[in-house]
N, C-alpha and C positions, 0 to 999 in steps of 0.2 A: 356176139350176145351169148352169155352162158345159158345152157339149157339145163334148166333146174331139175327137170324130171327124167332126163336121160340117164345121168349116173345113179338117180335115186331107185328107178325101176331096174336097172341093171344088178345094183347091189341087192334089192329086195328079192329078185329071182335068183341070186346066188351064182350069177356068171362073173368071170372075170373079163377084162378087156380083150385078152388074146382069144378066147372062145368065141366072143361075139364078132371080133373081126375076123376070124376065119370062117365063122358061119355065114358072114354078109359079103365075104370076098373084098375086105378092105384091110388096110393097114392099121395096126394097133394104135400107130401114132395118129392116124387120122381120127380114130375114135376118141382119143384122148383129146384131141384139138377140139372136137365137137362138143364133149362133155364140159371142158374148160372154157369155152368161148373164144378160143383162139382163131377158130374157124367156124363158119356156118355152114351146115349141110344144104344142098340144093334141095327143091321141092321133091324130086324123085327119091332122094336119099331119105328125106323126111318120111315119105310114104313107106319106104322100105322098113325103117327103123319101127314105125308105127305097126306095120303088119308084123314085124319079128316079135315084138314086144306084147302085141295085142292091147295096146292102149291108143288114145287119140293123138293127134299131133299136137293138139292144145297142150295135152299133158306132158309130153316131151319138152316143150318149151316151158311151161310154167310151174310144173310139178303138180297141176291139179287139173280136174276136168273142166270144160267151159260151163260158166254160168252166166246167164243172160244178165245184163244190167238193167234190162227193162222187164220188170216183173209185172205179170198181168194180174 
């Protein structure tokens, strides 16, 4: 599954893949695979990425914040 928000938030913050990979202690290739949907990060890595970028996990996956389908 391609993570639509992951690449977008990285670019928005002006970071390159190598910087993020080094900051998170993962390979640049792993980050590239996450961004392009060749691999899916586990829950722990999603949390790490969410904290790093200060966005929700939902944003990392969908490229937008969660919106309830059930409006009150």
